[in-house]
Steps between C-alpha positions, in 0.01 A plus 500: 500500500335316210594131507391142579492382863419167665437495873750299708346221706523493879576208730136471606352516146336198342639437152222451241559469127226650278286246313221729375611488136414130487130589532517663157732273306427140596136515400566679171594195293559684175691817578565752776347760266160386632589607853664828390195599295255396768673699773574812296161531331321409821665788683389735224141373504489542877500872427205484260250619761719802576513645149239652276247230399524607136875442491677169462817394678802494271793262545831494313720190509833541319797270442829665410629215286858532381436832327421700813696296756685722751879514477717413805619858530138608546370229734803412715475823707144393589604160636856560621404476870275204425765283331682385818171352621424340161841326506448359852495119506177489698314756289310227315601606148636192322620684189577869487479696174813627330531856630729591211211453254193717426202446729158410357206621706121505535287809563145486636315834516139589582332831420184682611550364852597681820845355561626393843328739738589537867786630712831374347668521841237291675686215680202299629122478455284333762153549355422559132139604569582849624384671182854594396696360202793273584579360154865606507561327833323179404682466170853573616518428870316176566438148367192289566281781634288656228392860505219427257141512615276195475330610180828529312661218306800434725495374858833342583762774475725252319437576134783750460752222563433375147705792361832407665423136414510614134852638537828307480616703802165493686475877487267776379449876518183708508423861407168650605336834429221570750186677390450663840828694516670430159814377682719264300666234716755226417584196713625144444492161667711185477382170652782253557550247779657532841865553408828662591737717301843363416691825544597725788130578564435145610262494800520260796139384452467568129245711316123478466355402158333833415707782356374849419614760249435861598627807676644417842514811717606318819721207599214251519346307208184705459486604134327819394406546134732675254349831384793689350442608141842387373469140620137470393564641153795264445297200616204587275728551200700177512187289560291691243211571738195679363384607846609867477268678744193280448359349822552127540771244567792369291694183583839410350630140514876480420652191335152373417473123454503376141173312564312828477428590138254732329305196375463350847410840646239574232336159528494526881333842485237373256422179687482656845355846429299473177180591685600847634672571166180423308302708753726796424637513856856402409748570219838326480794593275777240467841578352813308408764739369305673220233230456173550680158344562208720610208337681181707512132415464513607135799292388552213746377254237735617225792528744494124553645465150822666618567228760750229407313186605799274431693671780211442740510126437164481327395140443646378828199380702682563828534872423126550436550777243173620346505530122437831323160370389412396854601839641295690243194289582562569868510873425170481312334320790637758745373792289156337489482505880529879516165678547298182440123568541343343809244310291786303343632383837352192666489577871517216749272494803619681810562244778447537873799708621529275807546182297833347400600595142436194283406430141150350511201488268323750727721774349318461168187719510316327215570214262328682213743791519798266526368303201507819293859572607592140429354532152710812431814327623433192287453725197843654551382826658668658802321476834528709815421422864462713811595295805438560872736394777516555873726771641552511874809636674541338841266654757278679246158435348503284184401665172486389138744636244485443123747423226476398133598209277503486120531194274519415133556182302816473294559171321847615393626467859698194607352524848287730712638853544408684820613823660429676827537879508496670838492879484684502166776251582481148355552232766686262273536196727130403515383242247195311622299457179664208320212356296353626176636717223387829648657831601391666821584812700405570861502873580503620863451876522298534821726685745425280803530172314816615318651594838414158643650308210804729500561413864524132403760549227857379528776765479530458123122548453463181295280289732223523760603314815282443805803473729642838396610701802285796390191280457487218752248573775406838353171389338216269592486206256802653327633172363155406369476834317834437329390153388167642382659771285771268365235251389289763321585413140501129568153502660349737244635292213345189655162674534515599132522139387172359372345242734512146353191384317417132536757227555864596446681181416841668503448695824763297689723423207791674675490238775359184339549327168183314396503240222327620186278193464335360810272202431142589566338271754152369427232699670351343807159555637490724797424317820356666804774569748389404845833598652522853635797696371649843553393797294821511297524130423444387142549190291809546281642277224808306594808560286827318498788690655592793276835665450520879495656809654587464866257638754634836620485406870557202726292428810657317792331388820686601816426468871177689577496664161614524140788638293458643147815561298592583142547189289863516380398319180226748414561749218168686521423667831177699556496859621280419798345207688170480687482238774194375692522255790267283701494191717393183326142397581319164458261650249486818300764746389780566755546864394131584505461318830757734660396676821680784673536286811719258299787748452585846366821533296545856629485405868669274751571211518557511123857604418592623152854518362575606144773593255477650152130588520281792603162431660205697369243309706525311829176440681292209632578202273639695203847606392579695186850602405700647212818316407784753515785252442414251228832321546418398857205549730391319814197510732480307827173476695509337845273473801206297364330218691728199461206262547318629193593481132562834330349557154641761256347654191758690293418733209 
């Protein structure tokens, strides 16, 4: 029997409402199209290693619009056994569509892939590393356990929940043609909440949230795929699928949300997957009724002109929409990175694999070479860097892996533009380079490093997070590697700035306002100083109290230590702070007089508490940290000798 079924709950079941869709909608400020594109295209690109290298993956995304919307007489038979569950009070659907009106829908199809391989009747998989395909099982029969291997783009097994989240009835269907056996299989899934029907099929303990559409050959709720020619042909016709007998996967989202438009879809594809498109690894065709936008490496630039920027909300700073001009410049930079000769890439020095990943001057092999790169950058030329970083899965020997960064000046930008591309997918939530009018791209293509960074990604693949369940504890110095890679463009940009020559009178102008005319004191003859002073002491002119921008931090003395907090009046907060400590001494410089027997900030009895910062150095009498939350940060150091005065030097 072909129908929808939800499994009745038992007395000893724990009721859990699905929340997975929130991973893909709450972080996508602009439009759910971002999540739909990311999940659908990602699944297609995951197959890229399984097809002929000379071929590109093809994706079709089609909106029916009003013209091709399905009539009630055509779609009601497909959802008749689903409707009693949709109408349930606890189903979680605030507003149901009018089932007497035509149904708009979304189609997402990939081609030149293998489809959902594996046994369609497989009820459970214990171990995915048995050499057998289990794609069908992992897509349809589980949530939160991914069947993808570590070197593929997905890890969480949650991404497919974005499709029902795009439907007004939280439902979708899928048709796959498998390359291995050419079988064509149809199934569907509806994700509601724990609920109960309001008819004679009401259950004592209600129904579970997950409903399946398929062929039920027994009395239980195990759905087998529909394979009959009549049903498949009817389904393909009313939803205008182009699948035919080509291997791959087609998804249909009924009653698609009005947020999803061809303009949002096209912009999302371009922003998130411009790199594999320009490489010739991906082609995307977008349709709305009879209008279409084709995105290939040959015409991606001209296709931008077909996008209605007004609908995207261009000009709204909160939406962060890149202009057509900005996108075209981004494409040109990306094309330049392809097949770049080694002699045009400035390679940083390989560090000791056992050391903690950290941006230091020791990474620069020679100042002369950097000076040449700096000169090119200052002259408006593009520059390329090859960067080493530690890679060490827990329990293994550390090795060095390499990735690339590319920068160019662009004075037409309003602020720095930076992108991170991991294995073709743009990780859109990372923006660490905030200074300078420059555009930069970090490209991670090394298999091991891409796998490591992929493990740290959130379910929506927009951020790298050290506390990700797939990452935490899996790598030595894992968090430090993430910070290192995130800071790539920021640190490289800083190294490309010319060192100051002579006295810079406006060096601290962001923090202090100095009167334009300071009366010049008459010169006095130098007198021999018989008093011994510390190495850093110097005679400085005395100025009257000056008004200026508030200092970014406040220092407060506490019992056996010190507290450093963000100054609530400060508007300018630095990216990082370097702190040196020492006990005050009768003569000389307290910091330079430090001895290891005095204290070590990384060892007892010194206690460190912090909020809103990430420490990049903590040893002996030095602390260095990046400020992650510029609205509020706090560092508390305790455990120092209460009988001695503590001296701080903050940079």
